[in-house]
C-alpha angles and dihedrals in degrees: 000000000000138000107271114260111267094022115132119238126245123284109244111263091230089068096046117109135173090277088069091062114113115225116233089254094053091044089054091051093047091049088073087069091061104041095171090061127076129211118232117240097271092042094238098115140042117220133190126181131188141155114244122217090250143333093281092053090051091052092047090052092051092049094048092045089046091057090055093044091051092047090051092040088228113116126199125200115253120205118189115183136164088020097282110028107110130192123180118196121193130189137129102269093195092061099027092232144066124294133172087270090069093054090046091054093045 
């Protein structure tokens, strides 16, 4: 699990302002660039769910994704239920909505 080659990194949260917020319309357009991810109903979060091979694989995914999130200083929410059902939720916590950072991380 790595950032795709040629993808820009995240803009530091300290420099994000309201002007970085993506409107629901722009978020919908940008969602086409990450087809495995789904927008929530109010278009403020990206979500991706999958079933890992087993509990260990789910943990390995979270650890690998966590390394990238920490490097980018942009942290998704990880939900592990029923021992191998994973959901990853991305949004810019500081602004409570989606920004370009979220699509970069996805």
